[in-house]
C-alpha positions in Angstrom: 41.4 -40.3 -0.7 38.4 -42.7 -0.2 35.8 -43.6 -2.9 33.5 -41.3 -0.9 35.7 -38.3 -1.9 35.7 -39.1 -5.5 31.8 -39.8 -5.5 30.5 -36.9 -3.4 33.1 -34.3 -3.6 30.0 -31.9 -4.9 31.1 -28.7 -3.2 34.4 -28.2 -5.3 33.0 -28.6 -8.6 29.8 -26.4 -8.0 31.8 -23.7 -6.2 34.4 -23.6 -9.0 32.0 -23.3 -11.6 29.1 -21.3 -10.0 30.9 -19.6 -7.2 31.4 -15.9 -6.5 34.1 -14.2 -4.4 33.5 -13.5 -0.7 35.4 -13.1 2.5 35.0 -15.7 5.3 35.8 -14.2 8.7 36.5 -16.6 11.6 36.0 -15.1 15.1 38.0 -16.8 18.0 39.5 -15.9 21.3 36.7 -14.1 23.2 37.8 -11.9 25.9 36.0 -9.4 28.0 37.5 -5.8 28.0 36.8 -4.4 31.5 37.6 -0.8 30.6 34.9 -0.8 27.5 32.6 -3.3 28.9 32.8 -5.2 25.5 33.6 -8.6 24.5 36.6 -8.7 21.8 37.6 -11.2 19.5 40.4 -12.0 17.0 39.1 -12.1 13.6 40.9 -14.1 10.7 39.8 -13.1 7.1 40.2 -15.7 4.3 39.0 -14.9 0.7 36.9 -17.8 -0.6 34.5 -18.6 -3.6 30.9 -19.4 -2.4 27.6 -20.2 -4.0 24.5 -18.6 -2.7 21.0 -19.8 -3.1 17.6 -19.0 -1.9 16.2 -21.0 1.2 12.9 -22.2 1.3 11.6 -21.1 4.8 9.9 -24.7 5.3 13.2 -26.4 4.3 15.1 -28.5 6.8 14.3 -27.6 10.5 14.4 -24.5 12.7 12.9 -21.0 12.4 14.2 -19.2 9.2 13.3 -15.9 7.9 12.3 -15.1 4.3 15.7 -13.3 3.7 17.9 -16.3 4.9 20.3 -17.8 2.4 22.0 -21.1 1.9 25.7 -21.0 1.2 27.9 -23.8 -0.2 31.3 -23.9 0.1 34.2 -26.3 -0.6 35.9 -27.2 2.8 39.4 -27.1 1.3 39.2 -23.5 0.8 39.1 -23.2 4.9 41.4 -26.0 5.7 38.5 -28.1 6.9 37.8 -26.0 10.0 34.7 -26.2 11.7 32.3 -23.1 11.0 30.4 -21.8 14.1 27.6 -19.3 14.6 30.3 -16.6 15.5 31.6 -16.5 11.9 30.3 -14.6 9.1 30.9 -13.9 5.2 31.3 -10.5 3.6 29.8 -10.7 0.2 30.4 -7.9 -2.6 27.0 -6.1 -3.2 26.7 -3.2 -5.7 29.8 -0.6 -4.6 29.7 -2.2 -1.0 29.5 -5.2 0.7 26.8 -7.3 2.5 27.5 -9.2 6.0 25.8 -12.6 6.0 25.9 -13.9 9.7 26.3 -17.8 9.9 23.1 -19.1 12.0 23.3 -22.8 11.1 26.2 -24.5 9.9 26.4 -28.1 8.5 29.1 -30.3 7.4 28.9 -33.3 5.5 31.0 -36.4 6.3 32.3 -35.5 9.9 36.0 -34.9 10.5 37.0 -34.8 6.9 33.9 -33.1 5.2 33.2 -33.0 1.4 31.1 -30.0 1.8 29.5 -27.4 3.9 25.9 -26.1 3.6 25.5 -23.1 5.7 22.5 -21.1 6.4 23.3 -17.4 6.7 21.4 -14.3 7.4 22.0 -11.1 5.9 22.5 -8.1 8.2 
């Protein structure tokens, strides 16, 4: 472990103290089904803790909508995978769940990230 791991491991402590339960769904292996005309993907579900915060639509770069949110997650929970725009989160809401589609995933520190900050859009 390097000094940067000790100094900047913000995601772990933040998520453990303030996080809420959610499910991360990773989509992989796109194949086209000729019979149905649909693209099918394998989904892997992982229980995680995340911190959801509001997003100022003038923040960062890109075009964001007023209901977009920022999600912070500790990369250890996902075994340091690269999150893509195909992935999404299921977050408990009331008696059901809310789908939050990843629209802008960011990692901090490359191959062995210390944190993910993800812009997601409730569906």
